[in-house]
C-alpha positions in Angstrom: 58.0 6.7 178.0 58.7 8.0 181.5 61.6 5.6 181.9 63.2 6.9 178.6 62.9 10.5 179.8 64.3 9.7 183.2 67.3 7.9 181.6 68.0 10.8 179.3 67.7 13.3 182.0 70.0 11.2 184.3 72.6 11.0 181.5 72.6 14.7 181.0 72.9 15.4 184.7 75.8 12.9 185.0 77.6 14.4 182.0 77.3 18.0 183.3 78.3 17.0 186.8 81.4 15.1 185.8 82.5 17.3 182.8 84.5 19.7 185.0 86.5 16.8 186.4 87.7 15.8 183.0 88.2 19.3 181.5 91.6 20.5 182.4 91.4 24.2 181.7 94.6 26.0 181.8 95.0 29.8 181.5 97.7 30.8 179.0 99.3 33.9 177.7 101.1 33.4 174.4 103.0 35.6 171.9 103.6 35.0 168.2 102.5 35.6 164.7 98.8 35.3 163.9 98.2 33.2 160.8 95.4 31.6 158.8 95.2 27.8 158.7 93.2 25.1 156.9 92.3 21.5 157.6 90.5 18.8 155.7 86.8 18.9 156.4 87.0 22.4 157.9 88.0 20.9 161.3 89.7 24.0 162.5 88.8 27.5 163.6 90.9 28.8 160.7 93.4 30.7 162.9 96.7 29.8 164.6 99.4 31.6 166.5 103.0 30.6 165.5 104.6 30.9 168.9 107.5 33.2 169.4 109.0 30.5 171.6 107.8 26.9 171.9 105.9 25.7 174.9 105.5 22.3 176.4 102.0 20.9 176.8 101.4 17.3 178.1 105.0 16.5 177.4 104.9 17.7 173.8 106.8 20.7 172.5 104.3 23.0 170.7 105.4 25.6 168.1 101.9 26.8 167.0 98.5 26.8 168.7 95.1 26.9 167.1 92.9 29.7 168.5 89.2 30.5 168.7 88.0 34.0 169.1 84.5 35.5 168.5 85.7 38.7 166.8 86.8 37.5 163.4 87.1 41.1 162.1 89.7 41.8 164.7 91.6 38.6 163.7 91.5 39.7 160.1 93.0 43.0 161.0 95.8 41.3 163.0 96.5 38.7 160.3 100.3 38.1 159.8 101.1 40.5 162.7 102.9 39.8 166.0 100.2 39.4 168.7 99.9 38.7 172.4 96.9 36.6 173.4 95.3 35.4 176.6 92.8 32.5 176.9 91.9 29.2 178.3 93.4 26.0 176.8 90.9 23.3 175.9 91.0 20.1 173.9 89.2 19.5 170.6 89.0 16.6 168.3 88.0 15.9 164.7 87.8 13.0 162.4 90.7 14.0 160.2 92.7 16.2 162.7 92.4 13.9 165.7 93.0 15.3 169.2 94.4 18.8 169.4 94.7 21.7 171.9 92.8 25.0 171.2 93.3 28.3 173.0 89.9 30.0 173.5 90.9 33.6 173.6 89.6 36.2 176.0 92.0 38.9 174.7 94.2 39.4 171.7 96.2 42.5 170.8 99.0 43.5 168.5 102.5 43.2 170.0 105.5 45.3 169.0 107.9 42.5 169.5 107.9 38.7 170.2 107.8 37.9 173.9 108.2 34.4 175.5 104.9 32.5 176.1 103.9 31.7 179.7 101.3 29.9 181.7 99.4 31.2 184.7 
């Protein structure tokens, strides 16, 4: 029994230790229209920003970006409005949706006009 516990603890320590090496977090500021989205099996946060201008991530041109934000009431109030948002880009995967990039927001606010997206 001790061996099983030791192996499990070792696996957790290794995972936590090497996780930052694999997670490429990138700070982004984007502008665009906040929209609702759906995916099969509920494999989405339900929110996306249709970017005012496309950005290139990992060699791919991106026109919209899924977002995650804890204040869903604020998102509802900004639905279909132009917004400016800041956050950290992370990867997510699902059975139906596969690998995708998600912007975990730290800030979102209404924007009076579309401005180009940028990275920091």
